[in-house]
A tleap script that builds the chain and sets N, CA, C and O, in Angstrom:
source leaprc.protein.ff14SB
mol = sequence {
  NMET ALA PHE THR LEU GLN PRO GLY PRO PHE
  ALA ASN ASN VAL TYR LEU HIE PRO PRO ALA
  SER MET HIE LYS LEU LYS LEU ARG ALA ALA
  ASP HIE VAL ARG MET GLU GLU MET GLN THR
  LEU HIE THR LYS PHE CYS ILE ASP TYR ALA
  ALA THR THR ALA ASN PRO THR SER GLN PRO
  PRO CYS PRO ASP ALA ARG PRO ARG GLU PRO
  ARG GLN PRO ARG PHE THR ARG TYR ALA PRO
  LEU THR GLU ALA HIE SER ARG ILE LEU ASP
  GLU ALA LEU GLN VAL ASP LEU ILE PRO PRO
  PRO ARG LYS THR THR THR PRO PRO ASN ALA
  ASP MET THR LYS CTYR
}
set mol.1.N position { 138.754 31.630 52.492 }
set mol.1.CA position { 137.771 31.053 51.624 }
set mol.1.C position { 136.416 31.718 51.835 }
set mol.1.O position { 135.707 31.973 50.862 }
set mol.2.N position { 136.048 31.997 53.043 }
set mol.2.CA position { 134.736 32.551 53.343 }
set mol.2.C position { 134.586 33.950 52.791 }
set mol.2.O position { 133.463 34.366 52.505 }
set mol.3.N position { 135.658 34.689 52.629 }
set mol.3.CA position { 135.550 36.064 52.154 }
set mol.3.C position { 135.405 36.139 50.628 }
set mol.3.O position { 135.015 37.180 50.100 }
set mol.4.N position { 135.711 35.066 49.926 }
set mol.4.CA position { 135.651 35.114 48.462 }
set mol.4.C position { 134.294 34.689 47.918 }
set mol.4.O position { 134.057 34.828 46.718 }
set mol.5.N position { 133.399 34.181 48.747 }
set mol.5.CA position { 132.084 33.752 48.277 }
set mol.5.C position { 131.137 34.949 48.161 }
set mol.5.O position { 131.159 35.854 48.995 }
set mol.6.N position { 130.301 34.939 47.112 }
set mol.6.CA position { 129.302 35.997 46.978 }
set mol.6.C position { 128.190 35.754 47.983 }
set mol.6.O position { 127.856 34.607 48.279 }
set mol.7.N position { 127.617 36.827 48.508 }
set mol.7.CA position { 126.533 36.638 49.483 }
set mol.7.C position { 125.347 35.930 48.828 }
set mol.7.O position { 124.999 36.214 47.682 }
set mol.8.N position { 124.750 35.033 49.548 }
set mol.8.CA position { 123.607 34.277 49.047 }
set mol.8.C position { 123.374 33.063 49.912 }
set mol.8.O position { 124.055 32.881 50.922 }
set mol.9.N position { 122.416 32.222 49.533 }
set mol.9.CA position { 122.091 31.056 50.352 }
set mol.9.C position { 123.241 30.050 50.454 }
set mol.9.O position { 123.433 29.433 51.502 }
set mol.10.N position { 124.011 29.881 49.364 }
set mol.10.CA position { 125.132 28.941 49.426 }
set mol.10.C position { 126.196 29.417 50.408 }
set mol.10.O position { 126.709 28.631 51.204 }
set mol.11.N position { 126.526 30.702 50.350 }
set mol.11.CA position { 127.529 31.244 51.276 }
set mol.11.C position { 127.042 31.138 52.717 }
set mol.11.O position { 127.824 30.818 53.612 }
set mol.12.N position { 125.762 31.403 52.947 }
set mol.12.CA position { 125.219 31.289 54.305 }
set mol.12.C position { 125.326 29.854 54.801 }
set mol.12.O position { 125.644 29.612 55.966 }
set mol.13.N position { 125.059 28.904 53.910 }
set mol.13.CA position { 125.152 27.503 54.299 }
set mol.13.C position { 126.595 27.124 54.631 }
set mol.13.O position { 126.840 26.387 55.586 }
set mol.14.N position { 127.554 27.627 53.840 }
set mol.14.CA position { 128.963 27.320 54.101 }
set mol.14.C position { 129.406 27.958 55.414 }
set mol.14.O position { 130.170 27.351 56.165 }
set mol.15.N position { 128.942 29.166 55.702 }
set mol.15.CA position { 129.311 29.833 56.965 }
set mol.15.C position { 128.738 29.081 58.160 }
set mol.15.O position { 129.406 28.936 59.183 }
set mol.16.N position { 127.496 28.600 58.032 }
set mol.16.CA position { 126.865 27.913 59.162 }
set mol.16.C position { 127.475 26.533 59.396 }
set mol.16.O position { 127.713 26.134 60.536 }
set mol.17.N position { 127.723 25.817 58.316 }
set mol.17.CA position { 128.271 24.468 58.430 }
set mol.17.C position { 129.521 24.366 57.566 }
set mol.17.O position { 129.425 23.923 56.422 }
set mol.18.N position { 130.680 24.754 58.063 }
set mol.18.CA position { 131.908 24.714 57.270 }
set mol.18.C position { 132.273 23.275 56.888 }
set mol.18.O position { 132.181 22.375 57.723 }
set mol.19.N position { 132.685 23.052 55.640 }
set mol.19.CA position { 133.039 21.699 55.210 }
set mol.19.C position { 134.381 21.263 55.812 }
set mol.19.O position { 135.239 22.090 56.119 }
set mol.20.N position { 134.535 19.969 55.970 }
set mol.20.CA position { 135.759 19.438 56.549 }
set mol.20.C position { 136.882 19.374 55.531 }
set mol.20.O position { 138.052 19.440 55.909 }
set mol.21.N position { 136.558 19.248 54.244 }
set mol.21.CA position { 137.610 19.157 53.220 }
set mol.21.C position { 137.127 19.842 51.937 }
set mol.21.O position { 135.953 20.186 51.798 }
set mol.22.N position { 138.064 20.027 51.009 }
set mol.22.CA position { 137.729 20.632 49.728 }
set mol.22.C position { 136.791 19.719 48.928 }
set mol.22.O position { 135.934 20.196 48.184 }
set mol.23.N position { 136.962 18.425 49.087 }
set mol.23.CA position { 136.109 17.485 48.377 }
set mol.23.C position { 134.645 17.657 48.799 }
set mol.23.O position { 133.748 17.671 47.956 }
set mol.24.N position { 134.414 17.787 50.108 }
set mol.24.CA position { 133.045 17.983 50.599 }
set mol.24.C position { 132.486 19.339 50.137 }
set mol.24.O position { 131.290 19.446 49.868 }
set mol.25.N position { 133.323 20.358 50.042 }
set mol.25.CA position { 132.891 21.662 49.551 }
set mol.25.C position { 132.479 21.558 48.080 }
set mol.25.O position { 131.481 22.154 47.675 }
set mol.26.N position { 133.249 20.796 47.269 }
set mol.26.CA position { 132.902 20.619 45.866 }
set mol.26.C position { 131.576 19.876 45.721 }
set mol.26.O position { 130.751 20.225 44.876 }
set mol.27.N position { 131.377 18.849 46.548 }
set mol.27.CA position { 130.114 18.108 46.496 }
set mol.27.C position { 128.927 19.008 46.855 }
set mol.27.O position { 127.888 18.959 46.197 }
set mol.28.N position { 129.082 19.818 47.889 }
set mol.28.CA position { 128.011 20.724 48.310 }
set mol.28.C position { 127.743 21.780 47.228 }
set mol.28.O position { 126.593 22.138 46.976 }
set mol.29.N position { 128.821 22.276 46.589 }
set mol.29.CA position { 128.646 23.266 45.523 }
set mol.29.C position { 127.914 22.636 44.329 }
set mol.29.O position { 127.049 23.268 43.722 }
set mol.30.N position { 128.270 21.380 43.996 }
set mol.30.CA position { 127.597 20.699 42.889 }
set mol.30.C position { 126.116 20.490 43.202 }
set mol.30.O position { 125.267 20.664 42.328 }
set mol.31.N position { 125.806 20.120 44.439 }
set mol.31.CA position { 124.410 19.958 44.841 }
set mol.31.C position { 123.655 21.288 44.750 }
set mol.31.O position { 122.504 21.332 44.316 }
set mol.32.N position { 124.315 22.358 45.161 }
set mol.32.CA position { 123.679 23.672 45.130 }
set mol.32.C position { 123.410 24.113 43.673 }
set mol.32.O position { 122.349 24.661 43.374 }
set mol.33.N position { 124.370 23.870 42.785 }
set mol.33.CA position { 124.191 24.221 41.369 }
set mol.33.C position { 123.045 23.408 40.780 }
set mol.33.O position { 122.217 23.947 40.046 }
set mol.34.N position { 122.993 22.116 41.095 }
set mol.34.CA position { 121.923 21.254 40.601 }
set mol.34.C position { 120.568 21.743 41.096 }
set mol.34.O position { 119.597 21.757 40.339 }
set mol.35.N position { 120.497 22.143 42.359 }
set mol.35.CA position { 119.247 22.638 42.931 }
set mol.35.C position { 118.806 23.925 42.227 }
set mol.35.O position { 117.623 24.087 41.927 }
set mol.36.N position { 119.756 24.851 41.957 }
set mol.36.CA position { 119.405 26.100 41.278 }
set mol.36.C position { 118.905 25.828 39.854 }
set mol.36.O position { 117.959 26.468 39.395 }
set mol.37.N position { 119.542 24.877 39.156 }
set mol.37.CA position { 119.093 24.552 37.802 }
set mol.37.C position { 117.696 23.951 37.807 }
set mol.37.O position { 116.886 24.258 36.932 }
set mol.38.N position { 117.407 23.102 38.778 }
set mol.38.CA position { 116.069 22.518 38.878 }
set mol.38.C position { 115.030 23.594 39.173 }
set mol.38.O position { 113.932 23.554 38.619 }
set mol.39.N position { 115.361 24.562 40.042 }
set mol.39.CA position { 114.430 25.650 40.324 }
set mol.39.C position { 114.175 26.482 39.068 }
set mol.39.O position { 113.039 26.876 38.806 }
set mol.40.N position { 115.215 26.748 38.296 }
set mol.40.CA position { 115.063 27.526 37.067 }
set mol.40.C position { 114.177 26.790 36.072 }
set mol.40.O position { 113.282 27.387 35.473 }
set mol.41.N position { 114.425 25.489 35.893 }
set mol.41.CA position { 113.603 24.709 34.978 }
set mol.41.C position { 112.153 24.653 35.447 }
set mol.41.O position { 111.229 24.715 34.636 }
set mol.42.N position { 111.959 24.536 36.753 }
set mol.42.CA position { 110.603 24.471 37.307 }
set mol.42.C position { 109.851 25.773 37.047 }
set mol.42.O position { 108.696 25.744 36.624 }
set mol.43.N position { 110.490 26.910 37.295 }
set mol.43.CA position { 109.821 28.191 37.072 }
set mol.43.C position { 109.551 28.392 35.582 }
set mol.43.O position { 108.500 28.916 35.213 }
set mol.44.N position { 110.487 27.983 34.721 }
set mol.44.CA position { 110.283 28.119 33.276 }
set mol.44.C position { 109.115 27.247 32.833 }
set mol.44.O position { 108.285 27.684 32.037 }
set mol.45.N position { 109.044 26.028 33.338 }
set mol.45.CA position { 107.949 25.135 32.990 }
set mol.45.C position { 106.624 25.704 33.467 }
set mol.45.O position { 105.634 25.645 32.738 }
set mol.46.N position { 106.584 26.252 34.669 }
set mol.46.CA position { 105.343 26.830 35.196 }
set mol.46.C position { 104.893 28.016 34.349 }
set mol.46.O position { 103.700 28.164 34.081 }
set mol.47.N position { 105.824 28.857 33.926 }
set mol.47.CA position { 105.473 30.019 33.103 }
set mol.47.C position { 104.952 29.552 31.746 }
set mol.47.O position { 103.945 30.068 31.261 }
set mol.48.N position { 105.635 28.573 31.123 }
set mol.48.CA position { 105.196 28.059 29.822 }
set mol.48.C position { 103.839 27.380 29.938 }
set mol.48.O position { 102.992 27.544 29.061 }
set mol.49.N position { 103.623 26.629 30.996 }
set mol.49.CA position { 102.363 25.925 31.187 }
set mol.49.C position { 101.235 26.919 31.434 }
set mol.49.O position { 100.130 26.749 30.918 }
set mol.50.N position { 101.509 27.956 32.222 }
set mol.50.CA position { 100.488 28.968 32.489 }
set mol.50.C position { 100.135 29.727 31.217 }
set mol.50.O position { 98.979 30.102 31.022 }
set mol.51.N position { 101.115 29.956 30.354 }
set mol.51.CA position { 100.841 30.681 29.109 }
set mol.51.C position { 99.968 29.844 28.177 }
set mol.51.O position { 99.128 30.402 27.471 }
set mol.52.N position { 100.140 28.533 28.154 }
set mol.52.CA position { 99.341 27.696 27.257 }
set mol.52.C position { 97.948 27.450 27.808 }
set mol.52.O position { 97.025 27.229 27.024 }
set mol.53.N position { 97.754 27.478 29.115 }
set mol.53.CA position { 96.442 27.223 29.690 }
set mol.53.C position { 95.775 28.493 30.182 }
set mol.53.O position { 94.789 28.424 30.915 }
set mol.54.N position { 96.292 29.651 29.794 }
set mol.54.CA position { 95.712 30.906 30.279 }
set mol.54.C position { 94.319 31.120 29.724 }
set mol.54.O position { 93.468 31.659 30.431 }
set mol.55.N position { 94.046 30.722 28.487 }
set mol.55.CA position { 92.757 30.939 27.868 }
set mol.55.C position { 92.244 29.616 27.297 }
set mol.55.O position { 92.291 29.416 26.084 }
set mol.56.N position { 91.748 28.693 28.166 }
set mol.56.CA position { 91.368 27.377 27.671 }
set mol.56.C position { 90.084 27.400 26.845 }
set mol.56.O position { 89.843 26.455 26.095 }
set mol.57.N position { 89.241 28.442 26.948 }
set mol.57.CA position { 87.975 28.469 26.233 }
set mol.57.C position { 88.109 28.982 24.814 }
set mol.57.O position { 87.167 28.872 24.029 }
set mol.58.N position { 89.249 29.536 24.468 }
set mol.58.CA position { 89.394 30.064 23.118 }
set mol.58.C position { 89.461 28.920 22.123 }
set mol.58.O position { 90.058 27.878 22.396 }
set mol.59.N position { 88.845 29.123 20.963 }
set mol.59.CA position { 88.850 28.108 19.935 }
set mol.59.C position { 90.035 28.324 19.011 }
set mol.59.O position { 90.482 29.457 18.834 }
set mol.60.N position { 90.543 27.270 18.430 }
set mol.60.CA position { 91.661 27.453 17.494 }
set mol.60.C position { 91.177 28.248 16.293 }
set mol.60.O position { 90.003 28.169 15.930 }
set mol.61.N position { 92.058 29.006 15.679 }
set mol.61.CA position { 91.638 29.807 14.528 }
set mol.61.C position { 91.224 28.930 13.360 }
set mol.61.O position { 91.682 27.796 13.225 }
set mol.62.N position { 90.366 29.459 12.534 }
set mol.62.CA position { 89.889 28.722 11.356 }
set mol.62.C position { 91.076 28.423 10.445 }
set mol.62.O position { 92.007 29.226 10.363 }
set mol.63.N position { 91.057 27.293 9.767 }
set mol.63.CA position { 92.206 26.971 8.907 }
set mol.63.C position { 92.348 27.932 7.732 }
set mol.63.O position { 93.455 28.150 7.239 }
set mol.64.N position { 91.216 28.519 7.272 }
set mol.64.CA position { 91.325 29.425 6.139 }
set mol.64.C position { 91.427 30.883 6.577 }
set mol.64.O position { 91.351 31.779 5.737 }
set mol.65.N position { 91.597 31.137 7.863 }
set mol.65.CA position { 91.760 32.507 8.347 }
set mol.65.C position { 93.221 32.903 8.193 }
set mol.65.O position { 94.037 32.666 9.084 }
set mol.66.N position { 93.538 33.498 7.072 }
set mol.66.CA position { 94.915 33.892 6.813 }
set mol.66.C position { 95.026 35.409 6.953 }
set mol.66.O position { 94.042 36.123 6.761 }
set mol.67.N position { 96.169 35.883 7.273 }
set mol.67.CA position { 96.316 37.337 7.388 }
set mol.67.C position { 96.098 37.991 6.034 }
set mol.67.O position { 96.625 37.547 5.014 }
set mol.68.N position { 95.318 39.042 6.050 }
set mol.68.CA position { 94.997 39.718 4.801 }
set mol.68.C position { 95.673 41.071 4.750 }
set mol.68.O position { 95.801 41.777 5.749 }
set mol.69.N position { 96.094 41.396 3.560 }
set mol.69.CA position { 96.712 42.700 3.361 }
set mol.69.C position { 95.624 43.727 3.130 }
set mol.69.O position { 94.561 43.379 2.616 }
set mol.70.N position { 95.850 44.980 3.493 }
set mol.70.CA position { 94.829 45.993 3.237 }
set mol.70.C position { 94.617 46.154 1.729 }
set mol.70.O position { 95.551 46.054 0.933 }
set mol.71.N position { 93.371 46.404 1.370 }
set mol.71.CA position { 93.055 46.519 -0.046 }
set mol.71.C position { 93.630 47.800 -0.622 }
set mol.71.O position { 93.550 48.872 -0.022 }
set mol.72.N position { 94.203 47.660 -1.783 }
set mol.72.CA position { 94.748 48.801 -2.500 }
set mol.72.C position { 93.683 49.339 -3.440 }
set mol.72.O position { 92.831 48.573 -3.891 }
set mol.73.N position { 93.701 50.629 -3.750 }
set mol.73.CA position { 92.735 51.150 -4.713 }
set mol.73.C position { 92.950 50.528 -6.083 }
set mol.73.O position { 94.064 50.145 -6.442 }
set mol.74.N position { 91.869 50.434 -6.838 }
set mol.74.CA position { 91.953 49.797 -8.138 }
set mol.74.C position { 92.801 50.616 -9.107 }
set mol.74.O position { 93.570 50.066 -9.895 }
set mol.75.N position { 92.650 51.931 -9.038 }
set mol.75.CA position { 93.410 52.803 -9.915 }
set mol.75.C position { 94.282 53.732 -9.076 }
set mol.75.O position { 93.996 53.980 -7.905 }
set mol.76.N position { 95.327 54.231 -9.678 }
set mol.76.CA position { 96.212 55.129 -8.941 }
set mol.76.C position { 95.660 56.543 -8.896 }
set mol.76.O position { 95.906 57.283 -7.944 }
set mol.77.N position { 94.899 56.925 -9.950 }
set mol.77.CA position { 94.316 58.266 -9.987 }
set mol.77.C position { 92.861 58.168 -10.391 }
set mol.77.O position { 92.493 57.335 -11.220 }
set mol.78.N position { 92.027 59.022 -9.802 }
set mol.78.CA position { 90.623 59.110 -10.156 }
set mol.78.C position { 90.356 60.517 -10.685 }
set mol.78.O position { 90.946 61.491 -10.217 }
set mol.79.N position { 89.470 60.609 -11.654 }
set mol.79.CA position { 89.122 61.922 -12.216 }
set mol.79.C position { 88.258 62.682 -11.214 }
set mol.79.O position { 87.355 62.092 -10.620 }
set mol.80.N position { 88.507 63.957 -11.014 }
set mol.80.CA position { 87.673 64.726 -10.088 }
set mol.80.C position { 86.277 64.933 -10.680 }
set mol.80.O position { 86.113 65.039 -11.896 }
set mol.81.N position { 85.288 64.987 -9.810 }
set mol.81.CA position { 83.907 65.181 -10.260 }
set mol.81.C position { 83.674 66.654 -10.574 }
set mol.81.O position { 84.050 67.536 -9.801 }
set mol.82.N position { 83.049 66.904 -11.722 }
set mol.82.CA position { 82.742 68.291 -12.090 }
set mol.82.C position { 81.268 68.598 -11.876 }
set mol.82.O position { 80.874 69.764 -11.912 }
set mol.83.N position { 80.447 67.581 -11.655 }
set mol.83.CA position { 79.014 67.755 -11.420 }
set mol.83.C position { 78.713 67.504 -9.947 }
set mol.83.O position { 79.530 66.942 -9.218 }
set mol.84.N position { 77.555 67.920 -9.534 }
set mol.84.CA position { 77.119 67.689 -8.150 }
set mol.84.C position { 76.798 66.204 -7.955 }
set mol.84.O position { 76.390 65.517 -8.891 }
set mol.85.N position { 76.985 65.736 -6.754 }
set mol.85.CA position { 76.730 64.325 -6.450 }
set mol.85.C position { 75.263 63.984 -6.688 }
set mol.85.O position { 74.954 62.908 -7.200 }
set mol.86.N position { 74.375 64.872 -6.328 }
set mol.86.CA position { 72.943 64.596 -6.491 }
set mol.86.C position { 72.581 64.424 -7.966 }
set mol.86.O position { 71.784 63.549 -8.305 }
set mol.87.N position { 73.149 65.238 -8.838 }
set mol.87.CA position { 72.860 65.128 -10.291 }
set mol.87.C position { 73.379 63.797 -10.828 }
set mol.87.O position { 72.714 63.167 -11.650 }
set mol.88.N position { 74.551 63.362 -10.380 }
set mol.88.CA position { 75.116 62.087 -10.835 }
set mol.88.C position { 74.242 60.929 -10.364 }
set mol.88.O position { 74.001 59.992 -11.125 }
set mol.89.N position { 73.760 60.980 -9.114 }
set mol.89.CA position { 72.905 59.909 -8.606 }
set mol.89.C position { 71.571 59.893 -9.330 }
set mol.89.O position { 71.055 58.817 -9.631 }
set mol.90.N position { 70.998 61.052 -9.617 }
set mol.90.CA position { 69.733 61.109 -10.359 }
set mol.90.C position { 69.893 60.472 -11.732 }
set mol.90.O position { 69.036 59.700 -12.161 }
set mol.91.N position { 70.967 60.783 -12.415 }
set mol.91.CA position { 71.196 60.232 -13.746 }
set mol.91.C position { 71.400 58.720 -13.675 }
set mol.91.O position { 70.915 57.990 -14.540 }
set mol.92.N position { 72.121 58.238 -12.642 }
set mol.92.CA position { 72.328 56.797 -12.486 }
set mol.92.C position { 71.006 56.090 -12.209 }
set mol.92.O position { 70.800 54.970 -12.675 }
set mol.93.N position { 70.111 56.722 -11.461 }
set mol.93.CA position { 68.804 56.125 -11.204 }
set mol.93.C position { 67.966 56.086 -12.478 }
set mol.93.O position { 67.236 55.119 -12.692 }
set mol.94.N position { 68.049 57.105 -13.328 }
set mol.94.CA position { 67.267 57.149 -14.564 }
set mol.94.C position { 67.732 56.084 -15.551 }
set mol.94.O position { 66.921 55.543 -16.301 }
set mol.95.N position { 69.005 55.781 -15.559 }
set mol.95.CA position { 69.543 54.801 -16.494 }
set mol.95.C position { 69.460 53.393 -15.908 }
set mol.95.O position { 69.827 52.431 -16.582 }
set mol.96.N position { 68.991 53.252 -14.682 }
set mol.96.CA position { 68.894 51.971 -13.965 }
set mol.96.C position { 70.259 51.330 -13.715 }
set mol.96.O position { 70.397 50.108 -13.780 }
set mol.97.N position { 71.251 52.147 -13.434 }
set mol.97.CA position { 72.559 51.603 -13.069 }
set mol.97.C position { 72.550 51.104 -11.628 }
set mol.97.O position { 73.210 50.118 -11.298 }
set mol.98.N position { 71.805 51.784 -10.785 }
set mol.98.CA position { 71.686 51.353 -9.393 }
set mol.98.C position { 70.202 51.231 -9.079 }
set mol.98.O position { 69.403 52.004 -9.609 }
set mol.99.N position { 69.809 50.282 -8.231 }
set mol.99.CA position { 68.390 50.122 -7.931 }
set mol.99.C position { 67.903 51.292 -7.066 }
set mol.99.O position { 68.658 51.811 -6.243 }
set mol.100.N position { 66.656 51.702 -7.251 }
set mol.100.CA position { 66.129 52.797 -6.416 }
set mol.100.C position { 65.967 52.327 -4.982 }
set mol.100.O position { 65.769 51.135 -4.749 }
set mol.101.N position { 66.045 53.234 -4.015 }
set mol.101.CA position { 65.877 52.822 -2.628 }
set mol.101.C position { 64.459 52.304 -2.388 }
set mol.101.O position { 63.498 52.814 -2.966 }
set mol.102.N position { 64.336 51.296 -1.537 }
set mol.102.CA position { 63.030 50.714 -1.234 }
set mol.102.C position { 62.234 51.664 -0.358 }
set mol.102.O position { 62.776 52.296 0.549 }
set mol.103.N position { 60.964 51.755 -0.632 }
set mol.103.CA position { 60.094 52.588 0.186 }
set mol.103.C position { 59.688 51.781 1.411 }
set mol.103.O position { 59.376 50.594 1.310 }
set mol.104.N position { 59.694 52.424 2.547 }
set mol.104.CA position { 59.302 51.751 3.775 }
set mol.104.C position { 57.800 51.902 3.955 }
set mol.104.O position { 57.228 52.955 3.669 }
set mol.105.N position { 57.184 50.862 4.421 }
set mol.105.CA position { 55.741 50.913 4.649 }
set mol.105.C position { 55.474 51.366 6.069 }
set mol.105.O position { 56.235 51.058 6.987 }
set mol.106.N position { 54.408 52.086 6.238 }
set mol.106.CA position { 54.026 52.565 7.558 }
set mol.106.C position { 53.231 51.470 8.260 }
set mol.106.O position { 52.339 50.876 7.656 }
set mol.107.N position { 53.539 51.197 9.514 }
set mol.107.CA position { 52.769 50.184 10.243 }
set mol.107.C position { 51.300 50.622 10.362 }
set mol.107.O position { 51.005 51.817 10.404 }
set mol.108.N position { 50.387 49.645 10.417 }
set mol.108.CA position { 48.969 50.011 10.435 }
set mol.108.C position { 48.543 50.767 11.695 }
set mol.108.O position { 47.605 51.562 11.637 }
set mol.109.N position { 49.198 50.543 12.818 }
set mol.109.CA position { 48.790 51.201 14.055 }
set mol.109.C position { 49.662 52.416 14.386 }
set mol.109.O position { 49.705 52.824 15.546 }
set mol.110.N position { 50.347 52.999 13.421 }
set mol.110.CA position { 51.226 54.136 13.644 }
set mol.110.C position { 50.385 55.403 13.798 }
set mol.110.O position { 49.362 55.572 13.135 }
set mol.111.N position { 50.836 56.286 14.685 }
set mol.111.CA position { 50.161 57.566 14.899 }
set mol.111.C position { 50.675 58.552 13.843 }
set mol.111.O position { 51.818 59.001 13.925 }
set mol.112.N position { 49.849 58.886 12.865 }
set mol.112.CA position { 50.255 59.748 11.769 }
set mol.112.C position { 50.307 61.229 12.162 }
set mol.112.O position { 50.781 62.053 11.379 }
set mol.113.N position { 49.835 61.571 13.343 }
set mol.113.CA position { 49.878 62.984 13.768 }
set mol.113.C position { 51.276 63.390 14.189 }
set mol.113.O position { 51.575 64.583 14.248 }
set mol.114.N position { 52.124 62.446 14.478 }
set mol.114.CA position { 53.487 62.767 14.910 }
set mol.114.C position { 54.358 63.146 13.720 }
set mol.114.O position { 55.394 63.783 13.908 }
set mol.115.N position { 53.980 62.784 12.529 }
set mol.115.CA position { 54.865 62.968 11.389 }
set mol.115.C position { 54.399 64.057 10.521 }
set mol.115.O position { 55.030 64.350 9.505 }
savepdb mol mol.pdb
quit
């Protein structure tokens, strides 16, 4: 009987304290199986609990934060430009299609010799 057991804590226990009957061996084996299952459940619970409490400061996501798909272009093909970009922008500014850039004001205490 001792040679057919796989090495491990149960086999070591059986070698150290041989059972008096097969019934006692079955009881000890059942206790050992129960102990291993409890250890497995305990480690699983600890891992699950650690995963849920790993980041307690994080806030739950917003209810309207849904995954968004990348935007597709409006058209499948665009016409290539035959004019220079600067000429197109000048014409758009003349027709008031886009607002002109705002002029920045110089601060009153600025050193004008640097510019």
